[in-house]
N, C-alpha and C positions, 0 to 999 in steps of 0.2 A: 383275429387271426394274426399269427406271428409273421412279420415280414422280414425277409433277408435282403441285405443290400451290400454292395462293395463300395469302399471308399479308400482313397489314397491320401496319405499325410506325409509331409516332409518334416522330419524331426532331426535335431542335432543331439547326439548322445556321446558322452565321453566313454572311451573304452577303459577297461580296468588298468591297462598300461598307462594311459594318459592320466588317470586319477592318481596312480602311484607316483608318477613323475611330478605332478602338481604338489602333492603332499611333501615329497622330498625337497622340492625347490623352496618351499616355505621355511624349512628348518635351518637354523644357524649351525655352526660347526659342531658345537657341543651336542645338540640334539640329534644332528645327523650321525655323529659317531655312535650315539646310543642306539639309534634306529638300526644302523648296520650291525652292531653287536647282537641286537635282538633278532634280526633276520638270520644271522649266522647260527643262532641257537635254535630257532624255530624250523629252519629249513635245512635238512641234512644234505640236500643236493647243492647247497651253496657253501663254498669253502674259502678259508683264508689262504690264498695262494702266494703269500709274500715270499716264502722261502723258495718255492719252486720257480716263480717268475724271476726273482732276482738271481737265482742260481743258474738258470738257463739264459739269462740276459735277453728275455723276450720282451716284445713290445705289447701294447694294449691288445687285448683279445678281440678279434673281429669274427662275428658269427655270420655264416653264409646264409644265403636266402633259403636254402632247403630247410634249415632249422626253424626258420620263422614261419614256414608253411605246414606245420605239423597237423595231422588229422587225428581226431579222436579214435581211440581203440575200438569203442563200441560201434562206431559208424562204419567200420570196414566191411567190405562185402563178403569176406571169407574169414576163416578162423586163423589165418596166418598172422604173424606179428611182424609188421614192417617198422623196424627201428632205425633204418639207415639215416633218417633225417636227424637222429639224435647223436650220431657218432661223428666224431671229429678227432683226427689224430693230433691236432694242436692242443697242447696241455696248458695253454696260456690263460691269463686272467686279465683283469683290468687294473692297471696301476693308477691310483688316483692322483699321484703327484710325483713326478720324477725329480723335482727340484730337491727334495729332502730324502732321497732314497739311499744315500751313501751309508756305508757301514760305520764310518767315523762320526756320523751325525747322531747326537743323542736324541732320544725321543723326549718330547715334552709331555709331562703329565700334569694334570690339574691338581694344584695343591689344595689340601682340605684342611679346614680349620678344625682342629681336634680339641679345642678348649671346651670346658664344661659350660653348660648353659646357665644363664642368670637365674632361671627358675630353680635349677638343682642347687645352686649356691645359696639361694634364699632359704630353701627347705632345709638345707644342712645347717645354716646359720640360726634358724629359728628354734631348732630342737632344744637347746638349753633353756629357752625362755618359756617352754610349754610344760604344763603340769600333768596333763593326762593324755591318754591315747585319743580321746574324743577331740581335744584341742588340736592335736596333730592332724586329724582327719579334716578339720575345718581349715587349718592352715594350708594343707595340701590342695584342697579345693579352691581356696582363694588364689593361691599362687599360680595354680594351673589356669585360672581364669584371666590372669594378667595378660595384657596384649604385649606385643614385642617392644613397644616403647616404654613399658613399665607401668602403664595406667590400668586401673580397674574400672572399666566402663560399664560393666554389667551390674545392675542394681542388686543390692544385698537381698532384697525380697526374692529375686530370681535365683540367686545362689542358694537360698534356703530351699527352694523347690528342687533345684538341681541335686542337692544332697539327699533329699527325701526320695526322689524317683530313681536316681542312679545308684546310690549307695545305701538306701534305707536308713539314713542318719537324720534324726530329728534335731533341729536347732532353732534359734531365733535370730532376728536381725541384731539384737543387742549383743548376743554371744559372738556373732561374726564381727561386729564392730570392735569388740574387745580384742579379738585375735588380730584383726587388721591393724590396730594401733601398735601392737607388738611388732608386726612385720614392718610397719613404717619407720620403726626405730633402727632398722638395719641399714647397711650400706647397699647401694648408693642412696644418698639422701633424696627424698621425693618419691621413692618407689612405693607403689600401691596407692598413689593419689587418684582421686576420681575426677578432678578437674585441674586445669592449669593453675588456677588460683591456689588450690590446696597443695599442689606440687611445689610452687614457689614458697609458700608459707612453711612447708616442712623443711625445705632447704635453709631458709632464713633462720628458723628456730634451731636447726642443727648447728649452724655456724655460731649462733648466739650462745650455745653451751660452752664454747671455748673462748669466744671473744664477743661479749655483749657490750656493744658500743651504741652511741647515739645514732650512728648510721644504720645499724641493724634494726634498731627500734623504729626509726623513720621508715625504713624499707618495709617492715612488717605492717606498719599503719597504712602505707600506701596500697599494699597488696590486699590487705584485709578489708579496708573501708573505702578505697578509691580505685578499685581495679578497672572500672570502665574508663575513667578519665586517663589512667595510666596507659591502658592498651590503645586508646585513641590519640595519645600524645597531646592531650589538652593541658599543657604545662601551666598556662596562665590560671586555669581553674584550680589546679593543685596548689599553686602559690597562695591563692586567696583562701582556700579551704583549710590548709594546714598551717599557714602563717609562718613560713620559714624563708630564709634567704634563698636566692636563686642558686648560689654556689653550693649550699647545703643540699638543696633538692637535686642538683646535678650529681653530687657524690652518691646520693642514695640511688638515683636512677642508674648510674654506672655500676654500682654494686649489684643491683637487680639484673642488669643486662648480662652479667657474668654467670648467672645461675643457669642450670641446665633444664630446658623445658621438656626434654626427653630423658629421664633418669636412666633408662636402660639402653639408651642409644649407643653408648660406648661399650656396652657389655655384649657378650654373645647371646643372641636370641634363641639359641638352640638350633639354628639352621646353619648349613654350611655357608661360609662367606662366598659371595658371588665374585668370581674372577672373570674379567672380560677376555674371551678367546677370540682374537680377530679372525674373520672369515677370509679376508683378502690381505695381501701384503704388497704395498706399492713402494718401491725403492728406486732411487736415482742411481744409475750406473753410467758413468762417463757421459753425462748430459742426456741420457735416455731414461725414460721411465719404464720399469719392468714390473709387470703384474703377475702375482702368483696366488694360487688358492691354497689356503692353509689346511692341509690334510695329513699332518705329520703323525697323528695318532690313529688315523683311519686305516684299517687293514686292507690289503689287496684282495680283490674278489675274483673268484673263478667258479665255474660250474664243475661239480664233482665228476672226475673221470671214472671213479669207482661206480657211481650210479649209472653212467653210460655203459660201462662194461657189463653191469648186472642186467641192464635192459637188452644188451646184445645177446646175453645168454638165453633170455626168454625167446629170442627169435628162432632158436634151434628146436623149440618144442613143436612136435608134429601135430598134436591135438591138444591145445591148451584147454584146461578145465576152468571152472568158474573162479577158483582161487588164483589161478595164474592170470586170468584177465583182471581180477581186482588188484593184484600186485603190479601189473603193468600200468594200470590206470593210475595207481598211487604214484609210481615212479615218474610217469609222464607229467602228472600234475606238479610234482616237486621240481622237475626239470624245467617245466614251463615257468613256474614262479621264480626260480633262480635266474633263468635267462632274462625274464622281464625285469627283474630287480637290477641285474648288472647293466642292462640297456638303459634303465631309468637313471641309474647312478651316472653312467657315462653322459647321458643327455643333460643331466643336471650340471655336471662339471663344465660341459661345453657352453651351456647357457650362461652360467655364472661368469665364465671367463670372457665371453663375447661382450656381455653387458658391462662388466667392470672396465674392460679395455676401452669401450666407447665413452664411459664416464671420464676416465683418465684423459682421453683424447680431447674431450670438451673442456675439461678443467685443468688443462696442462699447466697453465701459468701458476695456479694455486699449488699443485703438487710439486712444482719446482721451487717455489718461494715460501709457501706456508702463509701467505698474506691473504686474509679473508676478503679483503677488498678486491682481490683478483678473481673471486668466484663469479662465474658467469650465470645469468639467469638460466635455469634448467628445470624442466618438468618431466614427468614420466613419459609423456607423449613424445618429447624430443628424442629420447633414447629409443623408444619403441619404433619410431619411424626410421631411425638410422640402422638398427639391427634387424628390422623386418620381423618384429615379434609383437604380440598383443600387449596393450597397456597393462592388463591384469597380470601378465607374466612378469613384466618389469616391476610391478608393484610387489609381487611375491619375492623377487630377488632382493629388493630394497628393504623388505620387512625383517627387522631384528638382526640385520647383518652389520658387522663392524669392519672397519678398514684400518690397518696399521700403516702409518706413514712416517716419514722422517720427522714429523712435527707432532706426533701423538696418535692416539687411537680415537676414531670418530665413528658415529653411526653413519651408515651409508646414506640415510635420509638427510644428513647434514649438508650434503652437496647439492640437494635439490632445493630450489627457491624460485619464487616468482620474480618477474622482471618489473622494474619501475622506470618510467621514462623521465629523464631530467629536463630542466628548462632548455638545455642545449639540444635536446632531441636524442641523446644517447640513452641506451637501455642498460641499466645496472641491476645487480641482484639486491633484493631487499635485505640481505645480510649486511651489505655495506651501510644501509640506512640504520639498521640496528646497532652496528658498531659505532656510528656517529652518535646515536642516542645514548648508548652506554657511556661513551667518553664524556659527553656533555653532563650527564648525571654524576659521574665520578668527580668532575671538576666544579660542580655547583657549590654555592654557599649553603651549607647545611642548616644555617639559621633561617635562610629564605630559599628553600628548594624550588626548582623550576616546575611550574605546572605544565600540564599537557599543552596548553595554549602557548606558553613560552617555548617549549620544546619544538612545537610546530614552526615558530618563528625562526628558531636556530636552524632547522632543516631548510626552511624556505630561503634563508640567507645564503645557503650553500648550494642552492639550485634544485632542491627536492621539494616540489609542490605537492604536499601530502595533507590529506584531511586530518582534522584533530582526532576523529574516532580511529583512524588508522594508526596515529601515533600512540593512542591508548592501547590498541591491540598489540602493537609491537612491544610496548613497555610491559604488558602483561605476559607476553611470550618470553621476555627476558627475566621474568619473576622479580620485577622491580615494583615496589608499592607506589601508591599515589604520593603526591608531594607532601601532604599533611603528615603521613606516616614516616616520611624520610626526615622530618624536621628534628633538629637537635638543639639543646641549650648551648649557650655560649660557654 
């Protein structure tokens, strides 16, 4: 027998408005501008009110409480249309940034790299060397398979299958190898290589065509027959195996070090060049730090007055039919969405500004001097407690955001660091320790580079009692290789 029972549960759920705000908060300036443009296209009840707002010299639009308490049209008790909650004589919008709203201020646009991609250049350059249309199809497939650094990492056997299934073209690995050799003769040298070893050999042979010297021959022998010893900097082994002088070996290694391990790295990869758009601007003015949010390319937002007037017209209908009800429901839905979006944008701006002001206040000495040793230990929780927001909210603010300062442009996460207690009991940022590590490695004798143990002793002598594994972690975070790989010949 089916039993019925009642139960109560306490659940936390995010409203659609909260979800929208969270998603907007995560976006950096470029993605936020794109999101606003998309919303303007998708929602006709949301308008770009820049001209109207600036023309009337109005401030940010404030929605009254009546608008936020709208009731659904279908749930009304009679057939009348109550639209008073939607009507507001104020025609204002939300201006995202007053700092850059002057007419004499030029709008900044994102520059786009319009150069041709390296794949298109290769395909154009290989045409004179191909005999048949079949070879051209093979070349097109191979070049299209190249990765952005210029390497062909997909096995030729897989490329054979790709051609068969996608273009119904039958070929063999030998045929593809022949076409690939022709592509590898093109500029830049090393293009189409399948491994780093092949890439370096292609470049050495290319240089040997114009200047074949003892150095190029030795370099080719090192890469072709002793790649492992070279990559691990076992120079003593190389001297024994090749039987050359140390000076001659050093010249060959210097020659190899000037080769390009990423042949397409300096070429356009077919993508637009990434330009950093700062989300915040921190400037010093008369000894005070001023924080602005960069919204120069973001339009001013407002709820459409035309949609409100249309809804007002439906109020006069004495006996609304089904089509009228559907129209009102559609308009109310769009007005709801527009109002929520504007509110979310405004909340996003306030949250960003409050958070950044708090960060600047904590790191004031750094923003005034630009000295990294002045950075104070700071974690997400420190900011969250000061601005009375959740740690997850601060994390979203810090995610993928950049700050423009008088000393350069930095990721917002750059200013967050853990604290380390020195022997004197003072707490300093781990960035100060990393700076000391970097300086010590820069000044080391490259014939006898400092090991992690030696670096630990250097830090300990300056009052930083840090474990060896922590030194290794900081060194890896600085992208500095181990001592053996930093070793150089005299």
